[in-house]
MIVO-292451 format. One line per 3 residues: for each residue z, y, x of C-alpha. Coordinates in Angstrom, 2 decimals. Layout:
residues N
Z,Y,X | ...
***
This chain:
residues 145
-50.60,44.94,21.48 | -48.57,41.59,22.39 | -45.40,43.41,22.38
-46.16,44.62,18.94 | -47.09,41.06,17.61 | -43.80,39.81,19.07
-41.77,42.49,17.49 | -43.48,41.74,14.24 | -42.99,38.08,14.47
-39.45,38.50,15.27 | -38.85,40.84,12.28 | -40.36,38.20,9.87
-38.37,35.21,11.40 | -35.18,37.28,10.98 | -35.93,38.16,7.53
-37.11,34.80,6.20 | -33.54,32.96,6.93 | -34.82,31.06,9.65
-32.15,28.94,11.07 | -32.16,25.69,13.62 | -32.32,22.76,12.15
-29.36,20.96,14.14 | -27.31,24.03,14.17 | -24.83,22.93,11.89
-24.51,19.38,13.05 | -22.32,20.21,15.99 | -20.14,22.93,14.24
-19.35,20.83,11.22 | -15.86,19.30,10.67 | -16.31,15.53,10.00
-14.80,11.95,11.15 | -16.74,9.05,11.18 | -14.89,5.58,11.11
-16.80,2.50,11.80 | -15.60,-0.37,9.78 | -17.97,-3.04,10.41
-20.58,-3.56,12.70 | -23.36,-6.52,12.67 | -26.67,-7.26,14.51
-27.75,-6.17,18.00 | -24.33,-5.73,19.83 | -26.09,-3.25,22.42
-27.38,-1.03,19.72 | -24.11,-0.89,17.70 | -22.27,0.23,20.62
-24.66,2.86,21.66 | -24.80,4.11,17.99 | -21.07,4.05,17.72
-20.66,5.86,21.06 | -23.03,8.60,19.94 | -21.16,9.02,16.59
-17.69,9.63,18.37 | -19.05,12.40,20.47 | -18.73,15.20,17.81
-16.40,13.21,15.45 | -12.99,14.90,14.77 | -9.86,12.59,14.15
-7.93,15.27,11.74 | -11.10,16.20,9.71 | -11.16,16.44,5.64
-14.45,15.07,5.82 | -14.02,11.16,6.58 | -17.04,8.89,6.39
-16.29,5.06,6.53 | -19.37,3.24,7.77 | -20.66,-0.15,7.83
-23.56,-0.58,10.45 | -26.09,-3.38,10.58 | -28.87,-3.36,13.37
-31.77,-5.18,14.15 | -33.74,-5.23,17.48 | -37.23,-6.88,17.51
-39.86,-6.87,20.54 | -43.38,-7.73,19.20 | -46.22,-8.38,21.50
-49.11,-5.71,20.44 | -51.85,-6.69,23.08 | -52.52,-9.20,25.93
-54.70,-9.03,28.94 | -57.37,-11.41,29.72 | -55.19,-14.07,31.20
-52.94,-14.17,28.26 | -49.99,-12.34,29.41 | -48.70,-9.78,27.08
-49.55,-6.09,28.35 | -48.08,-4.06,25.73 | -44.85,-4.66,23.42
-43.56,-2.73,20.40 | -39.79,-2.06,20.22 | -38.59,-1.69,16.82
-34.99,-0.67,15.78 | -33.73,-0.82,12.28 | -30.36,0.65,11.37
-28.59,0.33,8.16 | -25.55,2.39,7.37 | -23.51,1.56,4.42
-21.80,4.83,3.48 | -19.58,4.56,0.39 | -21.62,2.01,-1.15
-24.73,3.87,-0.36 | -27.48,2.67,2.00 | -29.18,4.81,4.65
-31.87,3.09,6.83 | -33.36,4.66,9.76 | -36.26,2.88,11.79
-37.48,3.81,15.28 | -40.65,2.28,17.05 | -41.97,2.52,20.30
-44.78,0.76,22.19 | -43.92,-0.28,25.69 | -46.31,-1.20,28.53
-45.16,-4.45,30.23 | -43.80,-4.10,33.66 | -44.18,-7.07,36.13
-40.56,-6.30,37.67 | -38.33,-7.75,34.73 | -35.21,-5.71,35.97
-37.24,-2.48,35.75 | -38.68,-3.59,32.37 | -35.08,-4.23,31.04
-33.70,-0.86,32.51 | -36.58,1.05,30.97 | -35.97,-0.76,27.45
-32.21,0.09,27.80 | -33.22,3.90,28.32 | -35.31,3.60,25.12
-32.35,2.07,23.10 | -30.19,4.74,24.42 | -32.69,7.37,23.17
-33.12,5.58,19.74 | -29.18,5.84,19.29 | -29.34,9.39,19.94
-32.17,9.99,17.54 | -30.57,7.96,14.85 | -27.01,9.71,15.03
-28.75,13.04,14.82 | -30.63,11.72,11.68 | -27.49,10.10,10.06
-25.18,13.24,10.68 | -27.88,15.42,8.77 | -28.02,13.04,6.14
-24.41,12.94,5.89 | -23.73,16.62,5.72 | -26.43,17.13,3.19
-24.67,14.57,0.71
***
């Protein structure tokens, strides 16, 4: 019974034209040139490095981009002694591509860790994940333009 259902499901998926969302983002031929960057330096570098991963120098599809990022860390809750227990990290990235503004915003709530070095490392991991997510969203948007 399960085997028949899986074969039937496979038949419908094959017939409906299903393709992976990110399938073409790595196979497309494009070159991204960063003209100007302002805002949070670390986020700018992370996003720039992420964009260079699949960028091809000799591509016909060249995108010149200006980037402006903001990084904010807001207190969301405090414990009984008034010390912040939860923060919300908000990263906004504004891309200017051929006079068209593309904006992405990522948010994440972080528990406060008493060890400041561990807290900083955790936030850096979150920033790296946000940079990767923003890159994927930007590439999909650019390829659909």
